[in-house]
N, C-alpha and C positions, 0 to 999 in steps of 0.2 A: 504493500500499500504506500502510495506517494503523500507526502506531506502536502496539504493544500497550497501552502505558499510556494513550495517547489513546483508544483503542478501548474500554478498560475504563470510562474516565471518561465517553465518550459513551453507552455501554450503561447505566450507572448513571443518567445524566441522563435517558435515555429511560424507564427504569422509574419515576423520581420524576415524570417528566412525566405519566405515566399515573396514578400515585397523586394527584398534584395535580388531575388532571381529575376523578377520582372524589371527592376531598375537596371540590371546588367543588360538585359535585352534592349530596353528602351534607350539607354546611353549609346549602345552600339548602333542602333538604327538612327538615332539623331546625328551622330557624327558622320554616318555614311551619307545621309541626306544632305548634310552641309558641304560634305566633300563633292558630291555629285554636282551641287549648285555652284561650288566655288570653281570647278574645272574651267580653265580658260580665262579666269579673271587674273589679272596681273597687278593691279594697283596695290601700293604699299598699305593703305588703310584697310582695304578689305583682307588683304593677306594677314595683317596683325590681328584684325578681328577674328578671322578664322582660326589662327594659332592660339589665341587666347581662349576661345570657346573649347578647342580641341583639348588644351591643357586642363581646363577646369572639368570637362566631361571626363577625361582620362582619370583624374583624381577621384571623381565620383564612381566610376566603374571599377577602380581598383578597390575602393572601399566596399562596393557591393560584392566583388568577387571574394575578398577575404571574409565578409560576413557570410556569404554563402558557404564557404569552406569550413569556418570555425563553428557557425550556428548549426551546421549539418551534424557535428558530433553528438551534441545532447539530444538533437532530433531523432537520430538513429537509436541512441542509447535507451531512450523512454518511448519508442514507437509503439511497442506492444502495449504499454500502459495508457497512452493518451490518444493515439491515432487508429490503432487497429479497429476496424469495423467488424464487430462479432456477427452482425447480421449478414455481412458479405462473406464471412468465412475466408477459406483459402483462395476463393475466387477473386479476391482482391490482389493476389500476388502478381498475376499478369498484368493488371492494370498499373501496379506500381512499377514493374519492369518497363512497361511502355512509357509510363511517365518519365523515368529516369533516362531511357534512351532518347526520348524527345529533349529532355533538358541538357543532356550531354551534347546533342547535336547543336542545340541553340547556342550553348556556351562555347563550344568549340568553333562553330561558324562565326561567332562574335569575336573570339579570340583571333581567328585567322583574319578577319576583316581589320581588326586593330592592328595586327602585325603589318599587313599590307599598307594600311593608311599610315602608320608610324614611318615606313620607309618613305612614303611620299611627303610627309610632313618634314622629314629630314632633308630631302631634296628641296623642298619649297624654302626651308630656312636657309640652306646653303646658296640657293639661287638668289634669295633676296638679302644675303648677308646679315641674316639675324641670328 
C-alpha cells in the first residue's frame, strides 16, 4: 500500500511526464516550422531572431527530455500500483507497447530533426559571423 502523499506525488509526476513528452514534440515541431519559414531569408535581424528562438526552444526541449527520462523512473516503479487498469487486465500490455513504440518514434524523429537543424544553425552562425 502506498502512502497517500507519495501517491499524489507520483500521480503529479506522471501527469507532468505526459506534459513533458508533449512539450518535447511541440518544441521540435515549432523549431522545424520556424526553420522552414526561415529558409532563404538572409537579413541579419531575421537571422538573429531565428537563432534566439532556436536557443530558447532548445533549452526548453532539453528540459523536457530530461524530465521525460527522470520522471519515467518513478512512473515505471509505481506503475502497477497507480496506473494498471485492472478492468483491462493483461490486454493493456499490447497497448502500452504500442504507446511506447510511438513515443520512441516521436522522440527519435524529434531528436533526428534537432541534430539536422543544429548542423544548419552552425552553418548559419558561421555564414553570418555570429
